[in-house]
N, CA, C and O atoms as a GROMACS GRO file, in nm:
protein
  348
    1MET      N    1  -4.373  -1.338  -2.039
    1MET     CA    2  -4.474  -1.344  -1.939
    1MET      C    3  -4.420  -1.409  -1.812
    1MET      O    4  -4.461  -1.374  -1.701
    2LEU      N    5  -4.329  -1.502  -1.830
    2LEU     CA    6  -4.272  -1.568  -1.714
    2LEU      C    7  -4.191  -1.467  -1.629
    2LEU      O    8  -4.202  -1.466  -1.506
    3LEU      N    9  -4.113  -1.383  -1.694
    3LEU     CA   10  -4.035  -1.281  -1.621
    3LEU      C   11  -4.127  -1.186  -1.547
    3LEU      O   12  -4.101  -1.151  -1.432
    4GLY      N   13  -4.236  -1.144  -1.613
    4GLY     CA   14  -4.328  -1.054  -1.548
    4GLY      C   15  -4.395  -1.116  -1.427
    4GLY      O   16  -4.416  -1.047  -1.327
    5SER      N   17  -4.430  -1.243  -1.433
    5SER     CA   18  -4.494  -1.307  -1.319
    5SER      C   19  -4.394  -1.333  -1.207
    5SER      O   20  -4.429  -1.323  -1.089
    6LEU      N   21  -4.273  -1.367  -1.240
    6LEU     CA   22  -4.171  -1.390  -1.138
    6LEU      C   23  -4.132  -1.261  -1.066
    6LEU      O   24  -4.112  -1.261  -0.944
    7ALA      N   25  -4.120  -1.152  -1.141
    7ALA     CA   26  -4.079  -1.024  -1.081
    7ALA      C   27  -4.201  -0.944  -1.032
    7ALA      O   28  -4.185  -0.836  -0.976
    8GLU      N   29  -4.320  -0.998  -1.054
    8GLU     CA   30  -4.444  -0.930  -1.015
    8GLU      C   31  -4.453  -0.792  -1.076
    8GLU      O   32  -4.486  -0.695  -1.009
    9VAL      N   33  -4.424  -0.785  -1.208
    9VAL     CA   34  -4.429  -0.661  -1.285
    9VAL      C   35  -4.524  -0.685  -1.401
    9VAL      O   36  -4.534  -0.797  -1.452
   10SER      N   37  -4.593  -0.582  -1.443
   10SER     CA   38  -4.687  -0.591  -1.554
   10SER      C   39  -4.612  -0.629  -1.682
   10SER      O   40  -4.507  -0.572  -1.712
   11VAL      N   41  -4.667  -0.725  -1.755
   11VAL     CA   42  -4.605  -0.768  -1.881
   11VAL      C   43  -4.610  -0.654  -1.981
   11VAL      O   44  -4.513  -0.634  -2.055
   12GLY      N   45  -4.718  -0.579  -1.986
   12GLY     CA   46  -4.728  -0.466  -2.075
   12GLY      C   47  -4.620  -0.363  -2.047
   12GLY      O   48  -4.562  -0.306  -2.139
   13ARG      N   49  -4.594  -0.340  -1.919
   13ARG     CA   50  -4.490  -0.243  -1.880
   13ARG      C   51  -4.352  -0.293  -1.923
   13ARG      O   52  -4.268  -0.213  -1.965
   14LEU      N   53  -4.328  -0.422  -1.913
   14LEU     CA   54  -4.200  -0.479  -1.958
   14LEU      C   55  -4.182  -0.458  -2.109
   14LEU      O   56  -4.073  -0.423  -2.154
   15LEU      N   57  -4.289  -0.480  -2.185
   15LEU     CA   58  -4.281  -0.463  -2.330
   15LEU      C   59  -4.259  -0.317  -2.367
   15LEU      O   60  -4.181  -0.287  -2.457
   16ILE      N   61  -4.328  -0.226  -2.298
   16ILE     CA   62  -4.310  -0.083  -2.326
   16ILE      C   63  -4.169  -0.041  -2.292
   16ILE      O   64  -4.109   0.037  -2.366
   17ASN      N   65  -4.113  -0.089  -2.183
   17ASN     CA   66  -3.978  -0.051  -2.143
   17ASN      C   67  -3.870  -0.113  -2.232
   17ASN      O   68  -3.754  -0.075  -2.222
   18ALA      N   69  -3.906  -0.204  -2.319
   18ALA     CA   70  -3.808  -0.261  -2.412
   18ALA      C   71  -3.800  -0.180  -2.541
   18ALA      O   72  -3.710  -0.204  -2.623
   19ILE      N   73  -3.890  -0.086  -2.561
   19ILE     CA   74  -3.891  -0.010  -2.686
   19ILE      C   75  -3.772   0.083  -2.697
   19ILE      O   76  -3.705   0.084  -2.801
   20LEU      N   77  -3.742   0.162  -2.593
   20LEU     CA   78  -3.633   0.258  -2.598
   20LEU      C   79  -3.497   0.193  -2.622
   20LEU      O   80  -3.423   0.240  -2.708
   21PRO      N   81  -3.461   0.088  -2.550
   21PRO     CA   82  -3.332   0.024  -2.582
   21PRO      C   83  -3.329  -0.035  -2.723
   21PRO      O   84  -3.223  -0.038  -2.787
   22GLY      N   85  -3.443  -0.082  -2.771
   22GLY     CA   86  -3.449  -0.134  -2.907
   22GLY      C   87  -3.421  -0.024  -3.011
   22GLY      O   88  -3.348  -0.046  -3.108
   23TYR      N   89  -3.480   0.093  -2.989
   23TYR     CA   90  -3.455   0.203  -3.083
   23TYR      C   91  -3.312   0.254  -3.073
   23TYR      O   92  -3.255   0.297  -3.174
   24ILE      N   93  -3.254   0.250  -2.955
   24ILE     CA   94  -3.113   0.291  -2.939
   24ILE      C   95  -3.024   0.195  -3.017
   24ILE      O   96  -2.933   0.239  -3.088
   25LEU      N   97  -3.048   0.066  -3.004
   25LEU     CA   98  -2.969  -0.032  -3.078
   25LEU      C   99  -2.991  -0.018  -3.228
   25LEU      O  100  -2.896  -0.032  -3.305
   26LEU      N  101  -3.112   0.010  -3.270
   26LEU     CA  102  -3.141   0.031  -3.412
   26LEU      C  103  -3.062   0.150  -3.465
   26LEU      O  104  -3.002   0.141  -3.572
   27ALA      N  105  -3.062   0.261  -3.391
   27ALA     CA  106  -2.986   0.380  -3.435
   27ALA      C  107  -2.837   0.350  -3.442
   27ALA      O  108  -2.770   0.396  -3.534
   28MET      N  109  -2.786   0.274  -3.345
   28MET     CA  110  -2.643   0.242  -3.346
   28MET      C  111  -2.607   0.155  -3.466
   28MET      O  112  -2.504   0.175  -3.530
   29TYR      N  113  -2.694   0.058  -3.496
   29TYR     CA  114  -2.667  -0.033  -3.609
   29TYR      C  115  -2.673   0.044  -3.741
   29TYR      O  116  -2.585   0.027  -3.825
   30ILE      N  117  -2.774   0.126  -3.759
   30ILE     CA  118  -2.786   0.204  -3.881
   30ILE      C  119  -2.666   0.299  -3.897
   30ILE      O  120  -2.611   0.314  -4.006
   31SER      N  121  -2.627   0.363  -3.787
   31SER     CA  122  -2.511   0.454  -3.793
   31SER      C  123  -2.385   0.377  -3.831
   31SER      O  124  -2.305   0.426  -3.911
   32PHE      N  125  -2.368   0.259  -3.775
   32PHE     CA  126  -2.250   0.178  -3.807
   32PHE      C  127  -2.245   0.146  -3.955
   32PHE      O  128  -2.142   0.163  -4.020
   33VAL      N  129  -2.357   0.100  -4.009
   33VAL     CA  130  -2.360   0.064  -4.152
   33VAL      C  131  -2.335   0.185  -4.240
   33VAL      O  132  -2.260   0.176  -4.337
   34ILE      N  133  -2.397   0.298  -4.208
   34ILE     CA  134  -2.376   0.420  -4.289
   34ILE      C  135  -2.232   0.465  -4.284
   34ILE      O  136  -2.174   0.499  -4.387
   35ILE      N  137  -2.174   0.467  -4.166
   35ILE     CA  138  -2.035   0.513  -4.153
   35ILE      C  139  -1.938   0.418  -4.225
   35ILE      O  140  -1.846   0.463  -4.294
   36ARG      N  141  -1.960   0.286  -4.209
   36ARG     CA  142  -1.873   0.189  -4.278
   36ARG      C  143  -1.882   0.203  -4.429
   36ARG      O  144  -1.780   0.195  -4.498
   37CYS      N  145  -2.003   0.224  -4.482
   37CYS     CA  146  -2.020   0.238  -4.627
   37CYS      C  147  -1.970   0.372  -4.675
   37CYS      O  148  -1.932   0.385  -4.791
   38TRP      N  149  -1.970   0.472  -4.591
   38TRP     CA  150  -1.917   0.604  -4.625
   38TRP      C  151  -1.764   0.599  -4.634
   38TRP      O  152  -1.704   0.660  -4.723
   39ILE      N  153  -1.701   0.525  -4.541
   39ILE     CA  154  -1.556   0.510  -4.541
   39ILE      C  155  -1.511   0.421  -4.655
   39ILE      O  156  -1.412   0.452  -4.722
   40ASN      N  157  -1.580   0.312  -4.677
   40ASN     CA  158  -1.543   0.215  -4.780
   40ASN      C  159  -1.665   0.186  -4.870
   40ASN      O  160  -1.740   0.093  -4.841
   41PRO      N  161  -1.686   0.262  -4.976
   41PRO     CA  162  -1.807   0.248  -5.059
   41PRO      C  163  -1.819   0.112  -5.128
   41PRO      O  164  -1.928   0.076  -5.173
   42SER      N  165  -1.712   0.036  -5.137
   42SER     CA  166  -1.723  -0.095  -5.202
   42SER      C  167  -1.803  -0.194  -5.116
   42SER      O  168  -1.842  -0.300  -5.166
   43LEU      N  169  -1.827  -0.163  -4.991
   43LEU     CA  170  -1.908  -0.251  -4.904
   43LEU      C  171  -2.056  -0.243  -4.938
   43LEU      O  172  -2.130  -0.338  -4.912
   44ALA      N  173  -2.101  -0.131  -4.995
   44ALA     CA  174  -2.242  -0.110  -5.027
   44ALA      C  175  -2.275  -0.180  -5.160
   44ALA      O  176  -2.191  -0.186  -5.250
   45PRO      N  177  -2.395  -0.233  -5.170
   45PRO     CA  178  -2.433  -0.300  -5.296
   45PRO      C  179  -2.451  -0.198  -5.409
   45PRO      O  180  -2.491  -0.083  -5.385
   46LYS      N  181  -2.423  -0.242  -5.530
   46LYS     CA  182  -2.442  -0.160  -5.647
   46LYS      C  183  -2.583  -0.181  -5.700
   46LYS      O  184  -2.631  -0.294  -5.708
   47TYR      N  185  -2.650  -0.074  -5.738
   47TYR     CA  186  -2.781  -0.085  -5.797
   47TYR      C  187  -2.807   0.035  -5.886
   47TYR      O  188  -2.744   0.140  -5.874
   48GLU      N  189  -2.903   0.017  -5.976
   48GLU     CA  190  -2.940   0.123  -6.069
   48GLU      C  191  -3.080   0.168  -6.038
   48GLU      O  192  -3.165   0.088  -5.998
   49PHE      N  193  -3.106   0.297  -6.056
   49PHE     CA  194  -3.239   0.352  -6.035
   49PHE      C  195  -3.323   0.332  -6.158
   49PHE      O  196  -3.279   0.360  -6.270
   50ALA      N  197  -3.444   0.285  -6.138
   50ALA     CA  198  -3.538   0.268  -6.249
   50ALA      C  199  -3.626   0.393  -6.252
   50ALA      O  200  -3.676   0.438  -6.149
   51GLY      N  201  -3.644   0.449  -6.371
   51GLY     CA  202  -3.727   0.567  -6.384
   51GLY      C  203  -3.874   0.532  -6.365
   51GLY      O  204  -3.928   0.449  -6.438
   52VAL      N  205  -3.937   0.596  -6.268
   52VAL     CA  206  -4.079   0.572  -6.238
   52VAL      C  207  -4.149   0.708  -6.243
   52VAL      O  208  -4.101   0.806  -6.186
   53SER      N  209  -4.262   0.712  -6.312
   53SER     CA  210  -4.334   0.839  -6.326
   53SER      C  211  -4.405   0.872  -6.194
   53SER      O  212  -4.427   0.784  -6.110
   54LEU      N  213  -4.439   0.999  -6.178
   54LEU     CA  214  -4.507   1.044  -6.056
   54LEU      C  215  -4.642   0.975  -6.041
   54LEU      O  216  -4.682   0.941  -5.930
   55LYS      N  217  -4.713   0.954  -6.151
   55LYS     CA  218  -4.843   0.888  -6.148
   55LYS      C  219  -4.828   0.745  -6.095
   55LYS      O  220  -4.910   0.701  -6.014
   56GLU      N  221  -4.726   0.672  -6.140
   56GLU     CA  222  -4.704   0.535  -6.094
   56GLU      C  223  -4.672   0.534  -5.945
   56GLU      O  224  -4.717   0.445  -5.872
   57LYS      N  225  -4.592   0.632  -5.899
   57LYS     CA  226  -4.558   0.638  -5.758
   57LYS      C  227  -4.680   0.661  -5.672
   57LYS      O  228  -4.697   0.596  -5.568
   58ILE      N  229  -4.766   0.754  -5.715
   58ILE     CA  230  -4.887   0.784  -5.638
   58ILE      C  231  -4.981   0.665  -5.635
   58ILE      O  232  -5.034   0.630  -5.530
   59LEU      N  233  -5.003   0.601  -5.750
   59LEU     CA  234  -5.093   0.485  -5.754
   59LEU      C  235  -5.038   0.370  -5.671
   59LEU      O  236  -5.114   0.301  -5.603
   60SER      N  237  -4.909   0.348  -5.676
   60SER     CA  238  -4.848   0.242  -5.597
   60SER      C  239  -4.860   0.270  -5.449
   60SER      O  240  -4.890   0.180  -5.370
   61GLY      N  241  -4.837   0.397  -5.410
   61GLY     CA  242  -4.849   0.434  -5.270
   61GLY      C  243  -4.992   0.416  -5.219
   61GLY      O  244  -5.014   0.363  -5.110
   62LEU      N  245  -5.089   0.460  -5.299
   62LEU     CA  246  -5.230   0.445  -5.258
   62LEU      C  247  -5.269   0.298  -5.248
   62LEU      O  248  -5.340   0.258  -5.157
   63ARG      N  249  -5.221   0.217  -5.344
   63ARG     CA  250  -5.252   0.073  -5.342
   63ARG      C  251  -5.197   0.007  -5.217
   63ARG      O  252  -5.261  -0.080  -5.158
   64ASP      N  253  -5.077   0.047  -5.177
   64ASP     CA  254  -5.012  -0.014  -5.061
   64ASP      C  255  -5.068   0.039  -4.930
   64ASP      O  256  -5.072  -0.035  -4.831
   65LEU      N  257  -5.111   0.164  -4.924
   65LEU     CA  258  -5.157   0.224  -4.801
   65LEU      C  259  -5.308   0.206  -4.776
   65LEU      O  260  -5.353   0.223  -4.663
   66LEU      N  261  -5.383   0.172  -4.877
   66LEU     CA  262  -5.529   0.158  -4.861
   66LEU      C  263  -5.565   0.050  -4.757
   66LEU      O  264  -5.647   0.079  -4.670
   67PRO      N  265  -5.509  -0.071  -4.761
   67PRO     CA  266  -5.546  -0.170  -4.660
   67PRO      C  267  -5.510  -0.123  -4.517
   67PRO      O  268  -5.586  -0.147  -4.424
   68LEU      N  269  -5.397  -0.057  -4.501
   68LEU     CA  270  -5.359  -0.006  -4.369
   68LEU      C  271  -5.459   0.100  -4.324
   68LEU      O  272  -5.498   0.103  -4.207
   69GLY      N  273  -5.500   0.187  -4.415
   69GLY     CA  274  -5.597   0.290  -4.380
   69GLY      C  275  -5.731   0.229  -4.337
   69GLY      O  276  -5.795   0.280  -4.244
   70ILE      N  277  -5.773   0.123  -4.402
   70ILE     CA  278  -5.898   0.055  -4.366
   70ILE      C  279  -5.885  -0.005  -4.227
   70ILE      O  280  -5.978   0.007  -4.146
   71VAL      N  281  -5.774  -0.070  -4.198
   71VAL     CA  282  -5.753  -0.132  -4.066
   71VAL      C  283  -5.755  -0.025  -3.957
   71VAL      O  284  -5.819  -0.043  -3.854
   72ILE      N  285  -5.686   0.087  -3.980
   72ILE     CA  286  -5.685   0.196  -3.881
   72ILE      C  287  -5.825   0.254  -3.863
   72ILE      O  288  -5.866   0.283  -3.751
   73PHE      N  289  -5.897   0.271  -3.975
   73PHE     CA  290  -6.032   0.326  -3.971
   73PHE      C  291  -6.124   0.239  -3.885
   73PHE      O  292  -6.201   0.290  -3.804
   74VAL      N  293  -6.115   0.108  -3.903
   74VAL     CA  294  -6.199   0.016  -3.827
   74VAL      C  295  -6.150   0.005  -3.682
   74VAL      O  296  -6.232  -0.003  -3.591
   75ALA      N  297  -6.018   0.004  -3.660
   75ALA     CA  298  -5.964  -0.011  -3.526
   75ALA      C  299  -5.997   0.108  -3.439
   75ALA      O  300  -6.017   0.093  -3.318
   76LEU      N  301  -6.003   0.228  -3.497
   76LEU     CA  302  -6.037   0.346  -3.418
   76LEU      C  303  -6.187   0.357  -3.393
   76LEU      O  304  -6.232   0.449  -3.324
   77GLY      N  305  -6.263   0.264  -3.448
   77GLY     CA  306  -6.407   0.265  -3.423
   77GLY      C  307  -6.482   0.366  -3.506
   77GLY      O  308  -6.595   0.401  -3.474
   78LEU      N  309  -6.421   0.413  -3.611
   78LEU     CA  310  -6.489   0.511  -3.697
   78LEU      C  311  -6.594   0.442  -3.785
   78LEU      O  312  -6.685   0.508  -3.837
   79ASP      N  313  -6.583   0.314  -3.801
   79ASP     CA  314  -6.681   0.239  -3.878
   79ASP      C  315  -6.713   0.111  -3.800
   79ASP      O  316  -6.630   0.021  -3.790
   80ASP      N  317  -6.833   0.105  -3.745
   80ASP     CA  318  -6.876  -0.011  -3.669
   80ASP      C  319  -6.975  -0.090  -3.753
   80ASP      O  320  -7.086  -0.042  -3.778
   81PRO      N  321  -6.939  -0.209  -3.798
   81PRO     CA  322  -7.028  -0.283  -3.890
   81PRO      C  323  -7.159  -0.322  -3.821
   81PRO      O  324  -7.257  -0.349  -3.890
   82ARG      N  325  -7.163  -0.324  -3.686
   82ARG     CA  326  -7.287  -0.359  -3.617
   82ARG      C  327  -7.385  -0.241  -3.610
   82ARG      O  328  -7.504  -0.259  -3.588
   83ARG      N  329  -7.331  -0.120  -3.628
   83ARG     CA  330  -7.413  -0.003  -3.614
   83ARG      C  331  -7.511   0.016  -3.728
   83ARG      O  332  -7.626   0.056  -3.706
   84GLY      N  333  -7.467  -0.013  -3.849
   84GLY     CA  334  -7.556   0.005  -3.964
   84GLY      C  335  -7.580   0.152  -3.993
   84GLY      O  336  -7.490   0.234  -3.978
   85ASP      N  337  -7.698   0.184  -4.034
   85ASP     CA  338  -7.736   0.323  -4.066
   85ASP      C  339  -7.812   0.387  -3.950
   85ASP      O  340  -7.930   0.418  -3.962
   86SER      N  341  -7.746   0.406  -3.840
   86SER     CA  342  -7.814   0.460  -3.722
   86SER      C  343  -7.811   0.612  -3.715
   86SER      O  344  -7.863   0.669  -3.620
   87TYR      N  345  -7.752   0.677  -3.814
   87TYR     CA  346  -7.746   0.821  -3.808
   87TYR      C  347  -7.877   0.884  -3.849
   87TYR      O  348  -7.889   1.006  -3.850
   0.00000   0.00000   0.00000
């Protein structure tokens, strides 16, 4: 906020303009790690896959995504607790 006030630029605009360089750095970092592990596989951690049934995957996904769905539902104004049964 200090930089925005000194430069007389919107703070929101500064934050939005930081997204693209952040994603570029993210892509560069991920590419670096993938290439290094592809060249030298001993750098990657060893792990084993646990067998999970499709039913468990679906239930786990629904359990994890339900709170996010409720937040999005309320944030978009699709459910207004003050409105009640006005339909």
